[in-house]
C-alpha positions as CSV (number, residue, x, y, z in Angstrom):
1,M,-0.1,0.0,0.1
2,F,1.7,3.2,1.2
3,T,5.1,3.9,1.5
4,Y,6.1,6.8,3.7
5,D,8.6,9.6,3.6
6,S,8.6,13.3,4.8
7,V,10.5,16.2,3.8
8,A,11.6,19.2,6.0
9,V,9.9,22.5,5.2
10,L,10.3,25.5,7.3
11,G,10.9,24.0,10.6
12,A,8.5,21.4,10.3
13,D,8.8,17.4,8.8
14,L,5.9,17.0,6.4
15,R,4.8,13.6,5.8
16,R,4.0,12.2,2.6
17,G,2.4,8.8,1.7
18,R,3.3,7.3,-1.9
19,C,1.6,4.4,-3.9
20,A,3.1,3.3,-7.3
21,A,1.4,2.5,-10.2
22,A,0.5,-1.1,-10.3
23,I,0.6,-1.5,-14.1
24,E,3.0,-0.1,-16.8
25,P,3.2,2.2,-18.6
26,V,2.6,4.9,-15.7
27,R,-0.3,6.9,-17.0
28,G,0.3,10.0,-14.9
29,R,1.5,11.3,-11.3
30,I,-1.5,12.4,-9.1
31,A,-1.0,14.5,-6.0
32,V,-3.7,14.0,-3.6
33,L,-4.3,17.2,-1.2
34,P,-6.8,16.3,2.0
35,G,-8.8,18.5,3.8
36,R,-8.3,20.2,7.0
37,C,-7.7,17.6,9.6
38,E,-7.5,14.6,7.1
39,P,-4.7,12.2,7.6
40,I,-2.9,10.5,4.6
41,E,-4.7,7.1,5.5
42,K,-8.0,8.4,4.8
43,Y,-7.0,8.3,1.2
44,A,-5.8,4.8,1.3
45,E,-8.6,3.4,-0.8
46,T,-8.4,6.2,-3.4
47,A,-4.7,5.9,-3.8
48,A,-4.9,2.0,-4.3
49,D,-7.7,2.5,-6.8
50,L,-5.8,4.9,-8.8
51,A,-2.4,3.0,-8.4
52,A,-4.4,0.1,-9.8
53,R,-5.3,2.1,-12.8
54,G,-1.8,3.4,-13.8
55,F,-1.3,6.0,-11.7
56,D,1.7,7.0,-9.4
57,V,0.0,8.6,-6.4
58,M,1.5,11.1,-3.5
59,V,-0.8,12.0,-0.6
60,A,0.2,15.1,1.1
61,E,0.0,15.9,5.0
62,W,-0.3,19.3,6.0
63,R,1.8,21.0,8.5
64,A,0.3,20.3,12.1
65,H,-2.0,17.5,10.7
66,G,-1.7,13.8,11.4
67,L,2.0,12.8,12.0
68,S,3.4,15.8,10.2
69,G,5.3,18.4,12.3
70,G,4.6,22.2,12.7
71,R,2.3,21.8,15.7
72,R,1.9,24.7,18.0
73,A,3.4,24.6,21.5
74,D,0.5,26.2,23.2
75,N,-2.2,23.6,21.6
76,P,-1.1,21.1,19.3
77,Q,-4.7,20.9,17.9
78,K,-4.8,24.3,16.4
79,H,-4.1,24.7,12.8
80,H,-3.7,28.5,12.6
81,L,-2.4,30.0,9.5
82,D,-1.7,33.8,8.9
83,D,-1.6,32.9,5.3
84,F,-2.4,30.0,3.1
85,S,0.5,30.6,1.0
86,L,2.6,28.7,3.5
87,L,0.7,25.7,2.7
88,T,1.1,26.4,-1.0
89,D,5.0,26.5,-0.3
90,D,4.8,23.6,1.6
91,L,3.0,21.7,-1.4
92,E,5.8,22.7,-3.8
93,T,8.5,21.2,-1.7
94,M,6.4,18.1,-1.1
95,L,6.1,17.6,-4.8
96,G,9.6,17.8,-5.7
97,D,11.1,18.1,-9.3
98,G,8.0,18.4,-11.3
99,N,9.8,18.4,-14.8
100,G,9.2,15.9,-17.3
101,G,7.7,12.3,-17.1
102,P,4.2,11.5,-17.4
103,P,1.2,13.9,-16.9
104,R,0.8,15.5,-13.6
105,L,-2.8,15.7,-12.1
106,L,-4.3,17.2,-9.0
107,L,-7.2,15.6,-6.8
108,A,-7.9,18.1,-3.9
109,H,-10.8,18.1,-1.2
110,S,-11.8,21.0,0.9
111,M,-8.7,23.1,2.5
112,G,-6.4,21.1,0.0
113,A,-8.6,22.5,-2.8
114,L,-8.0,25.8,-1.9
115,V,-4.3,25.4,-1.6
116,A,-4.6,23.5,-5.1
117,T,-6.1,26.6,-6.5
118,L,-3.6,28.9,-5.0
119,H,-0.7,26.5,-6.4
120,L,-2.6,26.3,-9.9
121,A,-2.6,30.1,-9.9
122,R,1.4,29.8,-9.6
123,H,2.0,27.1,-12.2
124,P,-1.0,27.3,-14.6
125,R,0.5,25.1,-17.0
126,R,2.3,22.4,-14.8
127,Y,-0.9,20.2,-14.6
128,A,-2.9,18.1,-17.4
129,A,-6.1,18.2,-15.1
130,A,-7.2,19.1,-11.8
131,A,-10.4,17.9,-9.8
132,L,-11.4,20.2,-6.7
133,V,-13.9,18.4,-4.2
134,A,-15.9,20.8,-2.3
135,P,-13.3,23.6,-2.5
136,M,-12.9,25.8,1.0
137,F,-13.2,29.1,-0.9
138,G,-15.9,30.5,1.9
139,V,-16.6,29.6,5.4
140,N,-20.4,29.0,6.5
141,V,-20.9,31.6,8.7
142,A,-24.7,31.0,9.2
143,P,-26.9,32.5,10.7
144,W,-25.2,35.6,10.4
145,P,-24.6,37.5,7.1
146,K,-21.3,37.4,5.8
147,D,-20.8,41.2,6.1
148,V,-21.5,40.8,10.0
149,A,-19.7,37.8,10.3
150,R,-16.5,39.6,8.9
151,M,-17.2,42.6,11.2
152,I,-17.5,40.1,14.3
153,A,-14.2,38.5,13.2
154,H,-12.2,41.9,12.6
155,A,-13.3,43.1,16.2
156,A,-12.4,39.8,17.7
157,V,-8.9,40.0,16.3
158,R,-8.7,43.8,17.4
159,M,-9.6,42.7,21.0
160,G,-6.7,40.2,20.8
161,L,-8.8,37.1,20.2
162,G,-7.5,36.1,16.8
163,E,-5.8,32.9,18.2
164,F,-9.0,31.6,19.8
165,Y,-11.2,29.3,18.1
166,A,-14.0,30.4,16.3
167,F,-17.7,30.3,17.6
168,S,-18.8,26.5,17.8
169,Q,-15.3,25.3,17.2
170,G,-12.8,23.8,19.7
171,D,-10.3,21.1,20.7
172,Y,-11.1,17.4,19.1
173,D,-13.6,15.7,21.3
174,P,-13.5,11.7,21.4
175,A,-17.3,11.7,21.1
176,E,-16.9,12.5,17.3
177,R,-15.5,9.0,16.8
178,V,-18.9,7.7,17.4
179,F,-20.7,7.0,14.2
180,D,-24.3,8.8,14.0
181,A,-26.7,7.5,11.3
182,A,-27.9,11.3,10.7
183,N,-24.2,12.1,9.7
184,R,-24.6,14.5,6.8
185,L,-20.9,13.8,5.5
186,T,-21.0,10.0,5.2
187,S,-23.6,7.0,5.5
188,D,-20.6,4.4,5.9
189,P,-19.6,3.5,9.4
190,A,-16.5,1.7,8.4
191,R,-15.1,4.5,6.4
192,Y,-16.1,6.9,9.2
193,A,-14.1,4.7,11.8
194,V,-10.8,5.3,9.7
195,L,-10.5,8.9,11.1
């Protein structure tokens, strides 16, 4: 299945999972970019399916996620970034040399799709194709209108609360591991248990 390695980027060892194409010739190289709080292993089945179809697969693990480094000393569960371009820089290093070889493709979900979009803007001709699943181009701020939520966020930062969790967010709760049949994201308890 996966082979693992890591690369050092700006003070953090970032983990990568690789799955080699199971058939020749290699059809392409796919970089899989997970969403927030998603470890490499969540994409094991996807990587295996792509490898069986002749693709070399690399699954990134973002800084402060999974077993990658770069966690905050004050609270290792927080994933605060001042600028998503840091993750775009991390991705560039994780991808390594991208010249020559079979076509390059991106498959990205949620926060990974936001990073993919920033990366594609930097390198518009590097990839043959990209699939962005539920890109994190915005944050659900309901029940407030976006302008009100933006004003609240700016006021909170000015009051010195910029490092705190947003409303309704917090540290991981082990109760989240219990599958609920009313889950809106998945109906598969086995897949849910992987996380």
